[in-house]
C-alpha positions as CSV (number, residue, x, y, z in Angstrom):
1,M,22.6,13.5,17.0
2,K,19.6,12.3,18.8
3,I,17.2,10.0,16.9
4,F,13.7,8.9,17.9
5,I,12.4,5.5,16.5
6,T,8.8,4.4,16.8
7,D,6.1,2.2,15.1
8,G,8.1,-1.0,15.5
9,V,10.7,-0.2,13.0
10,H,13.0,-3.3,12.7
11,K,15.7,-3.4,15.3
12,I,18.5,-3.6,12.7
13,C,17.9,0.1,12.0
14,A,18.8,1.0,15.6
15,S,21.7,-1.4,15.6
16,I,23.3,0.3,12.5
17,L,22.7,3.8,14.0
18,E,24.1,2.9,17.4
19,N,27.2,1.5,15.8
20,A,27.6,4.9,14.2
21,N,27.3,6.6,17.6
22,F,23.9,8.1,17.3
23,E,21.9,8.6,20.5
24,L,18.7,6.7,20.1
25,V,15.4,6.5,21.9
26,Q,12.9,3.8,20.9
27,K,9.2,3.9,22.0
28,P,6.0,2.3,20.8
29,T,3.6,4.4,18.7
30,L,2.6,7.5,20.7
31,S,-0.6,9.5,20.8
32,K,-0.5,12.9,19.0
33,E,-0.3,14.7,22.3
34,E,2.6,12.6,23.5
35,L,4.4,13.0,20.2
36,I,4.0,16.8,20.3
37,E,6.0,16.8,23.5
38,E,8.4,14.0,22.6
39,I,9.5,15.3,19.2
40,K,11.0,18.5,20.6
41,N,13.9,16.5,21.8
42,Y,15.2,15.1,18.5
43,D,17.3,15.8,15.4
44,G,15.6,13.0,13.5
45,I,12.6,10.7,13.7
46,I,12.0,7.3,12.1
47,V,8.5,6.0,11.7
48,R,6.4,3.6,9.7
49,S,2.7,4.3,8.8
50,A,1.1,4.5,12.3
51,T,2.7,7.8,13.4
52,K,1.1,10.9,11.8
53,L,3.5,13.7,11.4
54,D,1.0,16.5,10.6
55,K,1.4,20.2,10.6
56,E,0.8,20.6,14.4
57,V,3.3,17.9,15.3
58,L,6.0,19.2,12.9
59,E,5.5,22.8,14.1
60,S,6.1,21.6,17.7
61,S,9.6,20.2,16.8
62,K,12.5,22.3,17.8
63,N,15.6,20.7,16.2
64,L,14.1,18.2,13.7
65,K,16.2,18.0,10.6
66,I,15.2,14.7,9.0
67,I,12.2,12.3,8.9
68,G,12.7,8.7,7.9
69,R,9.8,6.6,6.7
70,A,10.6,2.9,6.9
71,G,8.5,2.0,3.9
72,A,7.1,3.8,0.8
73,G,3.9,5.8,1.5
74,L,4.4,9.3,2.8
75,D,0.7,10.2,3.3
76,N,1.2,10.2,7.1
77,I,3.7,13.1,6.8
78,D,2.8,16.7,5.9
79,L,5.4,17.1,3.2
80,N,4.5,20.8,2.6
81,K,5.1,21.7,6.2
82,A,8.3,19.6,6.3
83,A,9.6,21.4,3.3
84,E,8.6,24.8,4.8
85,L,10.5,24.0,7.9
86,G,13.5,22.7,6.0
87,I,13.1,19.1,7.3
88,K,14.3,16.5,4.9
89,V,12.1,13.5,4.3
90,V,13.4,10.1,3.2
91,N,11.8,6.7,2.7
92,S,12.6,3.2,1.6
93,P,10.2,2.0,-1.2
94,E,12.7,-0.3,-2.9
95,P,12.3,-3.5,-0.9
96,L,8.6,-3.6,-0.6
97,S,7.8,-3.9,-4.3
98,I,8.3,-7.6,-4.5
99,A,6.4,-8.2,-1.2
100,V,3.4,-6.2,-2.4
101,A,3.4,-7.7,-5.8
102,E,3.5,-11.3,-4.4
103,F,0.7,-10.4,-2.1
104,T,-1.4,-8.9,-4.9
105,I,-1.1,-12.1,-7.0
106,G,-1.9,-14.1,-3.8
107,V,-5.2,-12.3,-3.2
108,M,-6.0,-12.4,-6.9
109,I,-5.7,-16.2,-6.9
110,S,-7.7,-16.4,-3.6
111,L,-10.5,-14.3,-5.0
112,M,-10.7,-16.2,-8.3
113,R,-10.5,-19.6,-6.8
114,H,-12.5,-18.9,-3.6
115,I,-9.7,-20.0,-1.3
116,S,-10.8,-17.9,1.6
117,K,-14.4,-19.1,1.2
118,G,-13.3,-22.8,1.2
119,D,-11.0,-22.3,4.1
120,N,-13.7,-20.6,6.2
121,A,-16.1,-23.4,5.4
122,C,-13.8,-26.2,6.3
123,H,-12.9,-24.4,9.6
124,S,-16.7,-24.3,10.3
125,G,-17.2,-28.0,9.5
126,D,-18.8,-27.4,6.1
127,W,-17.8,-29.1,2.8
128,N,-18.9,-26.5,0.3
129,K,-17.1,-27.9,-2.7
130,Q,-19.7,-26.9,-5.3
131,D,-19.8,-23.3,-4.0
132,C,-16.1,-22.9,-4.6
133,I,-16.0,-23.4,-8.4
134,G,-13.7,-20.6,-9.5
135,N,-11.8,-19.3,-12.4
136,T,-8.2,-19.5,-13.5
137,L,-5.9,-16.5,-14.1
138,Y,-4.9,-18.0,-17.4
139,G,-6.1,-15.9,-20.2
140,K,-7.7,-13.2,-18.0
141,K,-7.2,-9.5,-18.5
142,L,-5.4,-7.6,-15.8
143,G,-5.6,-3.8,-15.6
144,I,-2.9,-2.1,-13.6
145,V,-3.5,1.5,-12.5
146,G,-0.1,2.9,-11.8
147,F,3.1,1.4,-13.3
148,G,5.7,2.3,-10.8
149,R,8.0,-0.2,-9.0
150,I,5.1,-2.3,-7.7
151,G,3.0,-2.2,-10.9
152,K,5.9,-3.5,-12.9
153,E,6.5,-6.4,-10.5
154,V,2.8,-7.3,-10.6
155,A,2.8,-7.2,-14.4
156,S,5.8,-9.5,-14.7
157,R,4.2,-12.0,-12.5
158,A,0.9,-11.8,-14.2
159,L,2.6,-12.4,-17.6
160,S,4.0,-15.7,-16.2
161,F,0.4,-16.7,-15.6
162,K,-0.3,-16.0,-19.3
163,M,-2.6,-13.1,-18.4
164,T,-3.1,-10.2,-20.8
165,V,-1.9,-7.0,-19.0
166,G,-3.0,-3.4,-19.6
167,V,-1.8,-0.3,-17.9
168,F,-2.9,3.2,-17.1
169,D,-0.4,5.8,-16.0
170,I,0.1,9.5,-16.4
171,L,3.9,9.5,-16.6
172,E,5.4,9.1,-20.0
173,T,8.5,7.3,-18.6
174,E,6.2,4.6,-17.1
175,I,4.1,4.3,-20.3
176,K,7.3,3.8,-22.3
177,Q,8.4,1.0,-20.0
178,A,4.9,-0.6,-20.3
179,K,5.1,-0.4,-24.1
180,S,8.6,-2.0,-24.0
181,M,7.1,-5.0,-22.2
182,G,4.4,-5.3,-24.9
183,L,1.6,-4.2,-22.6
184,K,-1.6,-2.5,-23.7
185,I,-1.8,1.2,-22.8
186,F,-5.1,2.8,-21.8
187,E,-5.9,6.5,-22.1
188,S,-8.3,6.4,-19.3
189,I,-9.1,4.4,-16.2
190,E,-12.7,3.9,-17.4
191,N,-11.5,2.2,-20.6
192,L,-9.1,0.0,-18.6
193,I,-11.9,-1.1,-16.3
194,K,-14.2,-1.9,-19.3
195,E,-11.6,-4.2,-20.9
196,S,-10.3,-5.8,-17.7
197,D,-11.4,-8.8,-15.7
198,I,-9.2,-7.7,-12.7
199,V,-8.2,-4.2,-11.8
200,S,-5.3,-3.6,-9.4
201,L,-4.4,-0.2,-7.9
202,H,-0.7,0.7,-7.5
203,V,-0.6,4.5,-7.2
204,P,0.4,6.7,-4.3
205,Y,-2.2,8.6,-2.4
206,T,-2.4,12.4,-2.9
207,E,-5.2,14.9,-2.6
208,K,-5.5,14.7,-6.4
209,N,-6.0,11.0,-6.2
210,Y,-8.7,11.1,-3.5
211,Q,-11.4,8.6,-4.6
212,L,-9.6,8.0,-7.8
213,I,-12.0,5.1,-8.2
214,D,-15.3,7.0,-7.5
215,K,-18.9,5.9,-8.0
216,S,-18.8,6.7,-11.7
217,K,-15.8,4.5,-12.3
218,L,-17.2,1.7,-10.0
219,D,-20.2,1.7,-12.3
220,F,-18.0,0.2,-15.1
221,F,-17.5,-2.9,-12.9
222,D,-19.9,-5.8,-13.3
223,E,-20.5,-9.3,-11.8
224,N,-17.5,-10.6,-13.7
225,K,-14.9,-8.1,-12.6
226,I,-12.8,-7.8,-9.4
227,L,-11.0,-4.9,-7.8
228,I,-7.8,-5.2,-5.7
229,N,-6.4,-2.4,-3.6
230,T,-3.0,-2.7,-1.8
231,A,-2.2,0.9,-2.2
232,R,-4.2,3.4,0.0
233,G,-7.8,3.2,1.1
234,K,-8.8,6.7,0.1
235,L,-8.2,5.9,-3.5
236,I,-11.7,4.3,-3.5
237,D,-15.1,5.6,-2.7
238,E,-15.6,3.0,0.0
239,P,-19.4,3.4,0.6
240,A,-20.0,3.2,-3.1
241,L,-17.9,0.0,-3.3
242,I,-19.8,-1.5,-0.4
243,Q,-23.0,-0.9,-2.2
244,K,-21.7,-2.6,-5.4
245,L,-20.5,-5.6,-3.4
246,K,-23.9,-5.8,-1.5
247,N,-25.8,-5.8,-4.8
248,R,-23.4,-8.3,-6.4
249,E,-22.8,-5.7,-9.1
250,I,-19.1,-6.6,-8.9
251,K,-17.7,-10.1,-8.6
252,G,-15.5,-9.3,-5.6
253,A,-12.7,-7.2,-4.1
254,A,-9.6,-7.7,-2.1
255,L,-8.8,-4.8,0.2
256,D,-5.6,-4.5,2.3
257,V,-6.1,-0.8,2.9
258,F,-9.1,1.3,4.1
259,Y,-10.4,4.8,4.4
260,E,-10.1,4.6,8.1
261,E,-7.5,2.3,9.7
262,P,-7.8,0.1,11.7
263,L,-11.0,-1.2,10.1
264,M,-13.7,-1.1,12.8
265,N,-17.4,-1.7,12.6
266,S,-17.5,-1.7,8.8
267,E,-20.1,-3.2,6.6
268,L,-17.3,-4.7,4.6
269,S,-16.8,-7.3,7.4
270,E,-20.3,-8.6,6.8
271,L,-19.7,-9.4,3.1
272,N,-18.5,-12.7,1.7
273,N,-17.4,-11.4,-1.7
274,V,-14.5,-9.4,-0.3
275,I,-11.1,-10.4,1.1
276,L,-10.1,-8.1,4.0
277,T,-6.5,-7.9,5.4
278,P,-5.0,-5.5,7.9
279,H,-2.6,-3.5,5.7
280,I,-0.1,-6.3,5.5
281,A,0.8,-6.4,1.8
282,S,4.4,-5.1,2.5
283,Q,4.8,-6.9,5.8
284,A,7.3,-9.5,4.9
285,K,10.3,-10.0,7.3
286,E,12.7,-9.5,4.4
287,T,11.0,-6.2,3.5
288,Q,11.1,-4.8,7.0
289,I,14.8,-5.7,7.4
290,E,15.9,-4.2,4.1
291,G,13.7,-1.1,4.6
292,A,15.1,-0.5,8.0
293,K,18.7,-0.8,6.7
294,I,18.0,1.7,3.9
295,I,16.7,4.3,6.3
296,A,19.6,3.9,8.7
297,N,22.0,4.3,5.8
298,K,20.2,7.4,4.5
299,F,20.4,8.9,8.0
300,M,24.1,8.3,8.2
301,E,24.6,9.9,4.8
302,F,22.5,12.9,5.8
303,F,24.6,13.4,9.0
304,N,27.8,12.7,7.1
305,K,28.6,9.6,9.1
306,K,29.2,7.3,6.2
């Protein structure tokens, strides 16, 4: 079986598959036009988030049987077209939960304690001590939207900071787990925002979730609340958030994901009350290694080589 690997998937994935006698080709991320030509040659493809396997790309594949996403999000893959063509899609969400949860707590602390502002000032030769008086996490109310793997890991860490944690989720199984942890359950995102000091998003992106945090929900934020998004950029009405940040109608935000990536020529970069990072919440070495191993093993299982 011939497998194509792109997007800088960790080399351990190729090592495992080569040892199982797969024929491999590894290339950097291709343009759509290049991918349409390349994908015709393979039984399987392994990607991260950069490669977009849309309807046109998948329709051009001749022998493709399986797609592996080294990571969690599947919004770069047309799942309906894959299902229609009988192409199996597998991913590796398990390892990234801890990495994203740690990152979320990290930017939460940075926002609350003005760490980025202080760092930038010192690098610029300023000593802005009085401008960096922040707030502790202790006693603050954290609202988690989405209580899957990552949401649970964030909650457990927030509890260790003696925060009060509330949850909104649409799945009864997740709600039951939140209740078992003694967390407050909210019936709506609006009510969660009203009662939270910090709101963190941990839901997958789907068409139904497009601008889940729209202008009407952003209006429930005020100068004492912050918003964190390490999930997907299209969950937020980005122009509306920019306006809220400009007007200081929200205390701050930490964004690791954006409507368009990479982030270019955005008004966000001009604001000092938002932390911007280049989609790195899950980019820990340990996460990439484990995710690559999981995908390799799933490919071997699919092709009955394990």
